[in-house]
C-alpha positions in Angstrom: -19.0 -11.7 -13.1 -17.2 -12.2 -9.9 -15.6 -15.4 -9.8 -13.0 -15.1 -7.2 -13.3 -13.2 -3.7 -10.5 -12.0 -1.5 -11.1 -10.3 1.8 -8.5 -7.7 2.8 -8.9 -6.0 6.3 -7.9 -2.4 5.8 -8.3 -1.6 9.5 -5.1 -3.5 10.3 -3.2 -1.1 8.0 -2.9 2.7 8.2 -1.7 2.7 4.7 -2.4 0.1 2.1 -0.6 0.6 -1.4 -2.1 -0.8 -4.6 -0.3 -1.4 -7.9 1.8 -3.7 -10.2 4.4 -6.3 -9.0 7.8 -4.6 -9.0 10.3 -6.8 -10.9 13.4 -7.8 -9.0 12.4 -6.8 -5.4 9.5 -8.5 -3.8 10.1 -6.4 -0.5 9.0 -3.2 -2.6 5.7 -4.7 -3.8 2.5 -2.9 -2.8 0.4 -4.6 -0.3 -2.2 -5.4 -2.9 -0.7 -6.4 -6.1 -3.0 -6.0 -9.3 -2.4 -6.5 -12.9 -4.4 -5.6 -16.0 -4.8 -2.7 -18.5 -4.3 0.6 -16.9 -2.9 -0.6 -13.5 0.3 1.6 -12.7 3.3 0.2 -10.6 2.2 2.7 -7.9 -1.5 3.0 -8.6 -3.2 4.1 -5.4 -3.3 4.0 -1.8 -5.9 3.4 1.0 -5.4 5.3 4.1 -7.4 4.3 7.2 -7.8 6.5 10.4 -10.3 6.8 13.2 -12.2 9.0 10.7 -12.6 6.4 8.0 -10.8 5.2 5.0 -9.7 7.3 1.9 -8.6 6.4 -1.5 -6.1 8.5 -3.3 -4.5 7.9 -6.7 -0.7 7.7 -6.6 -0.2 9.2 -10.0 -1.8 11.3 -12.7 -1.9 8.2 -15.0 -3.9 6.1 -12.4 -6.7 8.7 -12.2 -8.4 7.7 -15.3 -8.2 3.9 -14.3 -10.1 4.2 -10.9 -13.9 4.2 -10.7 -15.9 4.5 -7.6 -19.6 3.3 -7.9 -19.1 3.5 -11.7 -18.0 7.0 -11.9 -14.4 7.8 -12.9 -12.2 9.7 -10.6 -11.5 13.2 -11.9 -8.5 14.3 -9.9 -5.6 12.9 -7.8 -7.3 14.1 -4.6 -8.3 11.7 -1.9 -11.9 10.4 -1.7 -13.6 9.1 1.6 -15.1 5.7 0.9 -18.6 4.8 2.2 -20.0 1.3 3.1 -20.8 -0.6 -0.1 -18.8 1.6 -2.4 -17.6 -0.3 -5.3 -14.2 0.6 -6.5 -12.6 -0.5 -9.9 -8.9 -0.5 -10.6 -7.8 -0.8 -14.2 -10.3 -2.6 -16.2 -10.8 -5.8 -14.2 -10.1 -5.5 -10.5 -13.4 -4.8 -8.6 -13.5 -4.2 -4.8 -16.4 -3.8 -2.6 -15.6 -1.6 0.3 -17.3 -2.7 3.7 -17.3 -0.9 6.9 -18.2 -3.2 9.8 -17.9 -2.1 13.5 -15.0 0.3 13.0 -13.3 -2.4 10.8 -12.9 -1.2 7.2 -12.6 -4.2 4.7 -12.1 -4.4 1.0 -13.4 -7.4 -1.0 -12.3 -8.2 -4.4 
């Protein structure tokens, strides 16, 4: 059940890191801070270019905790996202990837 929604416009960032809060130095925190089972300090990165948006795990440990449309990622290679893809990080952070008029957005 989705009880909270946050909109994050990925088109305003060429790279957007996802991961845990880094203790002691807020300036080094990822742009999207998540918690929960399986989320690594440096979990993944969204990369947005004129060709679209990709998602790439940042470490081998994160691969098993990233699901796209219910299917687990099987490697640390970047995946190109399509409109309405559902991305799960860890066991509890669900994103809906939206692509509107050249603006990529992730909704959690």
